[in-house]
TIGUMAR-254554 format. One record per residue: residue number from 1; z, y, x of N, C-alpha, C in turn. Coordinates in Angstrom, 1 decimal. Atoms other than C-alpha are relative to their C-alpha. Layout:
<node n="NUM" n_c3="Z" n_c2="Y" n_c1="X" ca_c3="Z" ca_c2="Y" ca_c1="X" c_c3="Z" c_c2="Y" c_c1="X"/>
...
***
This chain:
<node n="1" n_c3="-1.9" n_c2="-0.7" n_c1="0.0" ca_c3="40.8" ca_c2="54.5" ca_c1="124.2" c_c3="0.2" c_c2="-1.0" c_c1="-1.0"/>
<node n="2" n_c3="-0.3" n_c2="0.6" n_c1="1.1" ca_c3="42.8" ca_c2="52.6" ca_c1="122.0" c_c3="1.2" c_c2="0.9" c_c1="0.2"/>
<node n="3" n_c3="-1.0" n_c2="-0.8" n_c1="0.0" ca_c3="46.3" ca_c2="53.8" ca_c1="120.7" c_c3="1.2" c_c2="-0.1" c_c1="0.8"/>
<node n="4" n_c3="-0.8" n_c2="0.0" n_c1="-1.3" ca_c3="48.4" ca_c2="53.2" ca_c1="123.7" c_c3="-0.6" c_c2="1.1" c_c1="0.6"/>
<node n="5" n_c3="0.9" n_c2="-1.2" n_c1="-0.8" ca_c3="46.0" ca_c2="55.5" ca_c1="126.0" c_c3="0.5" c_c2="1.3" c_c1="-0.8"/>
<node n="6" n_c3="0.0" n_c2="-1.1" n_c1="0.7" ca_c3="46.3" ca_c2="58.2" ca_c1="123.2" c_c3="1.3" c_c2="0.7" c_c1="-0.2"/>
<node n="7" n_c3="-1.8" n_c2="-0.6" n_c1="0.0" ca_c3="50.3" ca_c2="57.9" ca_c1="122.7" c_c3="0.0" c_c2="0.7" c_c1="1.0"/>
<node n="8" n_c3="-0.6" n_c2="-0.3" n_c1="-1.4" ca_c3="50.7" ca_c2="58.4" ca_c1="126.5" c_c3="-0.4" c_c2="1.1" c_c1="0.3"/>
<node n="9" n_c3="1.2" n_c2="-0.9" n_c1="-0.3" ca_c3="48.0" ca_c2="60.8" ca_c1="126.7" c_c3="1.0" c_c2="1.6" c_c1="-0.5"/>
<node n="10" n_c3="-0.5" n_c2="-1.1" n_c1="0.6" ca_c3="50.0" ca_c2="62.8" ca_c1="123.9" c_c3="1.9" c_c2="0.3" c_c1="0.7"/>
<node n="11" n_c3="-1.6" n_c2="-0.6" n_c1="-0.8" ca_c3="53.8" ca_c2="62.4" ca_c1="126.0" c_c3="-0.3" c_c2="0.5" c_c1="1.1"/>
<node n="12" n_c3="0.0" n_c2="-0.9" n_c1="-1.4" ca_c3="52.6" ca_c2="63.7" ca_c1="129.0" c_c3="-0.7" c_c2="1.3" c_c1="-0.4"/>
<node n="13" n_c3="0.3" n_c2="-1.3" n_c1="0.3" ca_c3="50.6" ca_c2="66.2" ca_c1="127.2" c_c3="1.0" c_c2="1.4" c_c1="-0.4"/>
<node n="14" n_c3="-1.4" n_c2="-0.7" n_c1="0.2" ca_c3="53.8" ca_c2="67.4" ca_c1="125.8" c_c3="0.9" c_c2="0.7" c_c1="1.0"/>
<node n="15" n_c3="-0.6" n_c2="-0.2" n_c1="-1.0" ca_c3="55.5" ca_c2="67.3" ca_c1="129.1" c_c3="-0.2" c_c2="1.2" c_c1="0.9"/>
<node n="16" n_c3="0.7" n_c2="-0.8" n_c1="-0.5" ca_c3="52.9" ca_c2="69.1" ca_c1="130.8" c_c3="0.1" c_c2="1.8" c_c1="-0.8"/>
<node n="17" n_c3="-0.2" n_c2="-1.5" n_c1="0.8" ca_c3="53.3" ca_c2="72.2" ca_c1="128.2" c_c3="1.2" c_c2="0.5" c_c1="0.1"/>
<node n="18" n_c3="-1.3" n_c2="-0.6" n_c1="-0.1" ca_c3="56.8" ca_c2="72.4" ca_c1="128.6" c_c3="-0.2" c_c2="0.1" c_c1="1.8"/>
<node n="19" n_c3="0.0" n_c2="-0.6" n_c1="-1.8" ca_c3="56.3" ca_c2="72.6" ca_c1="132.8" c_c3="-0.8" c_c2="0.8" c_c1="-0.1"/>
<node n="20" n_c3="0.8" n_c2="-1.2" n_c1="0.5" ca_c3="53.5" ca_c2="74.8" ca_c1="132.2" c_c3="0.6" c_c2="1.2" c_c1="-0.3"/>
<node n="21" n_c3="-1.0" n_c2="-1.4" n_c1="0.4" ca_c3="55.7" ca_c2="77.7" ca_c1="130.3" c_c3="0.9" c_c2="-0.1" c_c1="0.7"/>
<node n="22" n_c3="-1.3" n_c2="-0.7" n_c1="-0.7" ca_c3="58.5" ca_c2="77.2" ca_c1="132.4" c_c3="-0.6" c_c2="0.0" c_c1="1.5"/>
<node n="23" n_c3="0.3" n_c2="-0.4" n_c1="-1.2" ca_c3="56.7" ca_c2="77.3" ca_c1="135.5" c_c3="-0.8" c_c2="1.6" c_c1="0.0"/>
<node n="24" n_c3="0.7" n_c2="-1.4" n_c1="0.0" ca_c3="55.0" ca_c2="80.5" ca_c1="134.5" c_c3="1.1" c_c2="1.0" c_c1="-0.8"/>
<node n="25" n_c3="-1.1" n_c2="-1.2" n_c1="0.0" ca_c3="58.5" ca_c2="82.1" ca_c1="133.2" c_c3="0.4" c_c2="0.2" c_c1="1.3"/>
<node n="26" n_c3="-0.7" n_c2="-0.1" n_c1="-0.8" ca_c3="60.1" ca_c2="81.4" ca_c1="136.2" c_c3="-0.8" c_c2="0.4" c_c1="1.3"/>
<node n="27" n_c3="0.3" n_c2="-0.3" n_c1="-1.0" ca_c3="57.2" ca_c2="82.0" ca_c1="138.6" c_c3="-0.1" c_c2="-1.2" c_c1="0.8"/>
<node n="28" n_c3="-0.3" n_c2="1.0" n_c1="-0.3" ca_c3="57.4" ca_c2="78.7" ca_c1="139.7" c_c3="-1.9" c_c2="-0.3" c_c1="0.5"/>
<node n="29" n_c3="1.2" n_c2="0.2" n_c1="-0.4" ca_c3="53.7" ca_c2="77.3" ca_c1="141.7" c_c3="-0.1" c_c2="-1.7" c_c1="-0.5"/>
<node n="30" n_c3="-0.1" n_c2="1.3" n_c1="0.2" ca_c3="54.8" ca_c2="73.4" ca_c1="141.3" c_c3="0.0" c_c2="-0.3" c_c1="-1.4"/>
<node n="31" n_c3="0.0" n_c2="0.4" n_c1="1.6" ca_c3="55.7" ca_c2="72.7" ca_c1="137.7" c_c3="-1.4" c_c2="0.7" c_c1="-0.7"/>
<node n="32" n_c3="1.1" n_c2="0.1" n_c1="0.3" ca_c3="52.6" ca_c2="75.0" ca_c1="136.9" c_c3="-0.8" c_c2="-0.9" c_c1="-0.1"/>
<node n="33" n_c3="1.1" n_c2="0.9" n_c1="-0.8" ca_c3="50.3" ca_c2="72.8" ca_c1="138.7" c_c3="0.3" c_c2="-1.1" c_c1="-0.8"/>
<node n="34" n_c3="-0.2" n_c2="1.4" n_c1="0.4" ca_c3="51.9" ca_c2="69.6" ca_c1="137.7" c_c3="-0.2" c_c2="0.5" c_c1="-1.9"/>
<node n="35" n_c3="0.2" n_c2="0.2" n_c1="1.6" ca_c3="52.2" ca_c2="70.9" ca_c1="133.9" c_c3="-1.9" c_c2="0.2" c_c1="-0.3"/>
<node n="36" n_c3="1.8" n_c2="0.1" n_c1="-0.1" ca_c3="48.0" ca_c2="72.1" ca_c1="134.3" c_c3="-0.4" c_c2="-1.4" c_c1="0.0"/>
<node n="37" n_c3="0.8" n_c2="1.1" n_c1="-0.1" ca_c3="47.3" ca_c2="68.6" ca_c1="135.8" c_c3="0.5" c_c2="-0.7" c_c1="-1.3"/>
<node n="38" n_c3="-1.0" n_c2="1.0" n_c1="1.2" ca_c3="49.6" ca_c2="66.8" ca_c1="132.8" c_c3="-1.2" c_c2="0.1" c_c1="-1.1"/>
<node n="39" n_c3="0.7" n_c2="-0.8" n_c1="1.7" ca_c3="47.9" ca_c2="68.9" ca_c1="130.1" c_c3="-1.6" c_c2="-0.8" c_c1="0.2"/>
<node n="40" n_c3="1.3" n_c2="0.5" n_c1="-0.1" ca_c3="44.5" ca_c2="67.5" ca_c1="131.6" c_c3="-0.6" c_c2="-1.1" c_c1="0.0"/>
<node n="41" n_c3="0.6" n_c2="1.6" n_c1="-0.1" ca_c3="44.2" ca_c2="64.2" ca_c1="133.0" c_c3="-0.2" c_c2="-0.8" c_c1="-0.9"/>
<node n="42" n_c3="0.3" n_c2="0.8" n_c1="1.6" ca_c3="44.6" ca_c2="62.6" ca_c1="129.6" c_c3="-1.5" c_c2="-0.5" c_c1="-0.3"/>
<node n="43" n_c3="1.4" n_c2="0.3" n_c1="0.4" ca_c3="41.0" ca_c2="63.3" ca_c1="129.2" c_c3="-0.7" c_c2="-1.0" c_c1="0.6"/>
<node n="44" n_c3="1.1" n_c2="0.5" n_c1="-1.6" ca_c3="39.7" ca_c2="61.9" ca_c1="132.6" c_c3="0.3" c_c2="-1.6" c_c1="-0.2"/>
<node n="45" n_c3="-0.7" n_c2="1.7" n_c1="0.0" ca_c3="41.9" ca_c2="58.3" ca_c1="132.6" c_c3="-0.6" c_c2="-0.5" c_c1="-0.9"/>
<node n="46" n_c3="0.0" n_c2="0.4" n_c1="0.9" ca_c3="41.1" ca_c2="55.9" ca_c1="130.4" c_c3="0.7" c_c2="-1.7" c_c1="0.0"/>
<node n="47" n_c3="-0.7" n_c2="1.2" n_c1="-0.4" ca_c3="42.9" ca_c2="53.2" ca_c1="131.9" c_c3="1.9" c_c2="-0.3" c_c1="-0.1"/>
<node n="48" n_c3="-1.3" n_c2="-0.3" n_c1="0.9" ca_c3="46.3" ca_c2="52.6" ca_c1="130.3" c_c3="1.1" c_c2="0.1" c_c1="1.4"/>
<node n="49" n_c3="-0.9" n_c2="0.2" n_c1="-1.0" ca_c3="48.1" ca_c2="51.4" ca_c1="133.2" c_c3="0.1" c_c2="1.1" c_c1="1.1"/>
<node n="50" n_c3="0.4" n_c2="-0.9" n_c1="-0.4" ca_c3="46.5" ca_c2="54.3" ca_c1="135.6" c_c3="0.5" c_c2="1.3" c_c1="-1.0"/>
<node n="51" n_c3="-0.6" n_c2="-1.3" n_c1="0.7" ca_c3="47.5" ca_c2="56.8" ca_c1="133.0" c_c3="1.8" c_c2="0.1" c_c1="0.0"/>
<node n="52" n_c3="-1.1" n_c2="0.1" n_c1="0.3" ca_c3="50.9" ca_c2="55.9" ca_c1="132.8" c_c3="0.4" c_c2="0.3" c_c1="1.4"/>
<node n="53" n_c3="-0.8" n_c2="-0.4" n_c1="-1.2" ca_c3="51.4" ca_c2="56.0" ca_c1="137.0" c_c3="-0.6" c_c2="1.2" c_c1="0.4"/>
<node n="54" n_c3="-0.4" n_c2="-1.2" n_c1="-0.4" ca_c3="49.9" ca_c2="59.1" ca_c1="137.3" c_c3="0.4" c_c2="1.1" c_c1="-0.7"/>
<node n="55" n_c3="-0.9" n_c2="-1.2" n_c1="1.1" ca_c3="51.6" ca_c2="61.0" ca_c1="134.4" c_c3="1.4" c_c2="0.1" c_c1="0.7"/>
<node n="56" n_c3="-1.3" n_c2="0.1" n_c1="-0.9" ca_c3="54.9" ca_c2="59.5" ca_c1="136.4" c_c3="0.5" c_c2="0.7" c_c1="0.7"/>
<node n="57" n_c3="-0.1" n_c2="-0.8" n_c1="-1.5" ca_c3="54.3" ca_c2="60.8" ca_c1="139.6" c_c3="-0.3" c_c2="1.5" c_c1="-0.6"/>
<node n="58" n_c3="0.2" n_c2="-1.1" n_c1="0.6" ca_c3="53.1" ca_c2="63.8" ca_c1="137.8" c_c3="1.3" c_c2="0.7" c_c1="-0.6"/>
<node n="59" n_c3="-1.5" n_c2="-0.3" n_c1="0.7" ca_c3="56.5" ca_c2="64.3" ca_c1="135.8" c_c3="0.6" c_c2="0.1" c_c1="1.2"/>
<node n="60" n_c3="-1.3" n_c2="0.2" n_c1="-0.7" ca_c3="58.6" ca_c2="63.4" ca_c1="138.9" c_c3="-0.4" c_c2="0.7" c_c1="1.2"/>
<node n="61" n_c3="0.4" n_c2="-0.6" n_c1="-1.2" ca_c3="56.7" ca_c2="65.4" ca_c1="141.5" c_c3="0.2" c_c2="1.6" c_c1="0.1"/>
<node n="62" n_c3="-1.0" n_c2="-1.0" n_c1="0.1" ca_c3="58.3" ca_c2="68.8" ca_c1="140.7" c_c3="1.5" c_c2="0.0" c_c1="0.9"/>
<node n="63" n_c3="-1.6" n_c2="0.1" n_c1="0.4" ca_c3="61.5" ca_c2="67.6" ca_c1="141.0" c_c3="0.2" c_c2="-0.4" c_c1="1.8"/>
<node n="64" n_c3="0.1" n_c2="0.7" n_c1="-1.5" ca_c3="60.5" ca_c2="66.1" ca_c1="144.4" c_c3="-0.2" c_c2="1.4" c_c1="1.5"/>
<node n="65" n_c3="1.1" n_c2="-0.9" n_c1="-0.9" ca_c3="58.4" ca_c2="68.8" ca_c1="146.1" c_c3="0.4" c_c2="1.4" c_c1="-0.7"/>
<node n="66" n_c3="-0.3" n_c2="-1.8" n_c1="0.3" ca_c3="60.0" ca_c2="72.9" ca_c1="145.7" c_c3="-0.9" c_c2="0.8" c_c1="0.2"/>
<node n="67" n_c3="1.4" n_c2="-0.9" n_c1="-0.4" ca_c3="57.3" ca_c2="75.4" ca_c1="145.8" c_c3="0.7" c_c2="1.3" c_c1="-0.7"/>
***
């Protein structure tokens, strides 16, 4: 792990915490699930480019799919 991976993980984790709290407060499934995924997946992905790609997709997903 390098510092870029750690910083991207912290950034996506903070987005995940926000999505999780928003989804829980509003009772919406998609932001809740994406928030949980954003908080957990940086622990399992070590490649920085893959980390950014998955994180960006999960950040945009609640705006594309409304559940």
